[in-house]
C-alpha positions in Angstrom: 3.8 2.1 -3.9 4.2 3.7 -0.5 2.0 6.0 0.4 4.3 8.9 1.4 3.5 11.0 4.4 3.5 14.8 4.6 4.9 15.8 8.0 2.6 19.1 7.5 -0.3 16.5 7.1 1.0 14.2 9.9 0.9 17.0 12.4 -2.2 18.7 11.8 -3.9 14.9 11.8 -2.2 13.9 15.3 -3.8 17.5 16.4 -7.1 16.9 14.9 -7.3 13.1 16.7 -5.5 15.1 20.4 -9.0 17.0 20.4 -11.2 13.9 19.0 -9.6 11.4 21.8 -9.6 14.5 24.6 -13.6 14.4 24.1 -14.5 10.8 24.1 -12.6 10.9 27.2 -14.8 14.3 28.5 -11.8 15.5 29.5 -11.6 19.1 29.6 -8.5 21.0 28.0 -7.6 22.2 32.0 -7.4 18.0 33.1 -5.8 17.2 29.8 -3.1 20.1 30.2 -2.3 19.0 34.3 -2.2 15.5 33.7 0.1 16.1 30.6 2.4 18.8 32.6 1.9 21.9 30.2 -0.7 24.7 30.9 -3.9 25.1 29.4 -3.1 28.2 26.7 -0.4 25.1 25.2 -2.3 22.6 24.8 -4.8 25.1 23.0 -2.3 26.1 20.5 -1.5 22.3 20.4 -5.2 21.3 19.1 -5.4 25.1 16.9 -2.3 23.5 15.5 -0.1 27.1 16.6 2.1 24.7 18.2 3.9 21.3 16.3 1.9 18.7 18.4 5.4 16.3 17.5 7.7 18.1 20.9 5.2 17.3 23.2 3.6 13.8 21.3 5.8 11.6 24.1 3.6 13.7 26.9 0.3 12.8 25.5 1.4 9.5 24.9 2.0 8.5 28.6 -0.8 10.5 30.4 -3.6 9.3 27.5 
């Protein structure tokens, strides 16, 4: 039986994993935001789940 994935849970996990990955890479929000071509405020909103990470997923996949 396939496990159904809730979109909200999925995006929440992606945002949480982004924070963990950024920490493991020892990147500051400013550094990752600059590499991804977004503002630090946008990255902060993504990490705090106030903005949908899926809108920026491709950008992060390219630069992490």
